[in-house]
N, C-alpha and C positions, 0 to 999 in steps of 0.2 A: 248165409245163413248167420243166424245171430241166437245169444245164449238165450236161453230162458229161465224160471226158477228153479232151486233145486230142494225145495220141499214144499209141504203143503200150505203154508201162509204167503209165501215172498211175492211178492210184486215186482216184476222186472219191466221199464217201457222202454218201447222202442219206437225209435221214427226214422220214416223211410225219407231217403234224401231226394229223391224225386217222388211226386204227385202220378198217383195212379188211379185211373177209370177202370172199372170193372163192374161185372153182374155178381163175380163168385171171386172167394179166396180159400185157396186150398193151402193148408199147414200141412205138412211134411216131418214129424220129430226125425232125428237123427241119429240120436244116440240116448242111452237111458242112462238114468243117473246113479251115483255110485251106492245107492239104499237098493239098486236092482227093481226099483220100480218106475213102471212109467202113467203119464198122466198130463192132461194138458186143461185150461180153462184161457179163452181169449176175450178179451173184448177191443172192438175193433172201433175207433172215432174217425167221422169224416171231419171235412172242411169244406167252406163254401167254393164252389168253383163257378166261376164267370165265363160265361160262352156270349161273344157275338161272331154270328156266321154270317157270312155271304156268300151265294151261289152262282157261279160266270158260267154261261151260255156255249163259250166259246165264240162270241162273237163279238165281245162287250170288254171295256178296259176302264179300269176305274183310275181316277187322277188324284192326286194329292197336289194342290199347290202352294208352293212357298209365298211367305206374305213378301221376299224381298225378290229381285229379277234372279241371282245365283244365289244357291247355298253350299259354302266352303266348309268341310268339315275333316278332323283331325280324329276323330272316334265317332262310329258307327254301331249301331246294334238293331239289328233287324230278325223279329223270331215270328213265327206262324205257324199251324198245321193247317194240313192240305190233304184231300182226298181225291182222286179221280180215277178214271178207264181209260183215259186217253196217255198214250205216252210221251208225245212232245207237248208243250206248250211255256209260254212265257208267266211266272210268276213275278217275277221283280224287273223293272227298269227304269235307271235313270241317267241320262248323259249329258255332256255341257260342250260347250264351241270349242272349247281349249283341246277336246279329246278325251277325258275321261268320260268313265263311264262304270257302270254297275250290271248285271243284268244275273238273274237268277230264274232257270227253266229247266224245265222235263224233257229230256231228251233219250228217247230209246228207253225209256223208263227207269233211268236214273236221274239224279237231278246235278246240274252243272250250273257254278258258280264264276261268271267271268268277271273280269277289273281291270282296272287302267287306270294309274293316277298319273301318268307322263302326257306331256305337250305334244299330240303326234302331230304336231305343226312342225316341231323340231326333231322328228326320228321317222324315218324312213321306210322302216322294219317295224316287225311285230314285237320284238325286242323287250318291251316293256310290258305286253300283254301278260296276265295269269289266267288259267282256265284249270278247275279243280272237280273232277267229279265225284259222288259219293253216293251208295245206295243202290240197288237192283230191284227191280220189279216193283216199281215203288207206284205203278198203274194200276193196283190191284181192291181198289176202291176201300182201302183202310186207311184211318189218319196215320199220318206220318209227323212226325215235328222235325223243325228247321231252327237253327240260330245262326246268325250271321255276329262276329264280333270282332272289329279291327278297331285298331289303334295304332295309327303312323302308317304303317308297312306290314305289322302283324295280323294276321290274321288268322281267325278259329272259325272253321265251318263244320257245324254239328247236325247230322241228318241222324232223328231214330238213336241220339246218345252214341252214333259213333264218330270221334272229330277228327278232322285233320288239323294241323296246324302250318301255315305257311306265311312265306314273306312275298310282297308285290315288288316290282325290278322298277327301274328308271331312280329317277332324283329327288321327286316330290313327296311327299306325305300327305300331302290334303284330297281330297275328293271335292271336286267341283260338278255340281250338278246346277245344272239351269231351269228355273222356273217349276218343274213338277216331277216328282215321280209316280211311274203307272205300275199300277197292278192287274195280270190278267192279260194284259198285251200291249203292245209298243204302236199306237198310233201313229202314222205319216202324216206329219204337219202341213198343212194346207188340202189334205187330200182327205175328207171325213168319209168314215166307215172303212179307211184302206189300211193294213196293219204291216209293218215290215216284218214279223214271223207268228208262227201258226199260235193262237190264241189260247191259252189255257180254260180246261172244261171240266166243270169240278167244283169243290167246294174248299174254301179259305174260311178257316176260325182263329180266331183272336191274334191280328196282325197287327204285328206295334213297328212303328219304325221311330226309333229313338226316343221312346215312352210314348210316345202318341198311339193312340187307339184309331187305326184308320177305320175301321167298319162302326166303330162307336159314333165316330163324328160326320159318318154316313146314316144312320139312325138318328141322328140329334140332327140332321139336316144341315149338316155347318157350310158354310161356304166356301170353304178348302177343298172341299170334294166336288169333283166331276164327275160324269159318266158318259163313255162313248157306246152309243146303241141300250145295251140294258144289263143290267146287275141287280137281283132280288136279295135285299136284306130285311128280315124278318122286324116288324117294329109293333110298339104297343097297338090295342085294338079301343079305343075309348069307348066305340058303339057298340055291344052286344050283335045287335041284327043291322050291320050295314047294307044297304041297299046296291046291289053289284053297279059296278062303275070301271070303266075301261081304265087301264094303265094309263096312265098321263105321258108316259115316252112314247106309246103309239100313236098321238098325235104328231111325234118329228119325224121326221125324214131318217132312213136307216144311216147310219152312223153320224147324225147330228148330237154335237156334243150338248150335253144339258147338265143341270145341277142334279145333286143328288137326291133331290125330294121328288122329282119327277119318277124317280123308282117305284114309290109307292101307290098302291091302289087306293086313290081318293083318302078318304078317313077311315079306310078299311086296314086289313092285316094282307099283306102280301105273302103269301106261306114261302118259306125256303124249304127245296126237297132235302135236304142236310140234316137226317138227325145228329 
């Protein structure tokens, strides 16, 4: 609830803390003013909303490769929105040879975050691993927002504005990831087309890793982005009447790793079924 004006000419400005995407707005007056009269006039102002969406078909994974062999971070921020009708599937995964890893996955309609910052070679038990679960019935084909914020051992895990605060275990503060982060699945190295866990099947919007817009990189065909099998990303169509062309990725063997530019329909538009 928020206060409004108390006379016929006064103007009261209100600004929402979080952005809202909606077709309709309903305002419900809660109290009469002191003079015993009630009335309302409202003006609503929108803002620019940028949307980058990718459609994952359950047999694909998008890879973001680092410029160096290993990435060691003390602070990480991962944000995205997703929708799916499947109750299980990996959204984000990264791991290092030392034993560090971070995994975000749908599991039985809930969102689970698994993280380990400790050296697995020095610890035979799972005492340093942390798993946190949030949400329920997230496989309802509606958009859900996710935010992961980590500073050293402190983590904030937010799903649809519900936040859980927790700390990692062990002695280390940094997250050491080798080579790449994968989105939509966990490809098995050396075995094209093979995945360690069930892949995500659905749509991901505005996927950011430490300020990097992953889907936008794919749309701009940047060399850091690779795909296993197929991910569809909408791109502008410079030709209003393109000739039908085969997907370039169809010329590759199933599971073969290709550059993100192979996701597009030639010079045409590769539609994404995620409104």
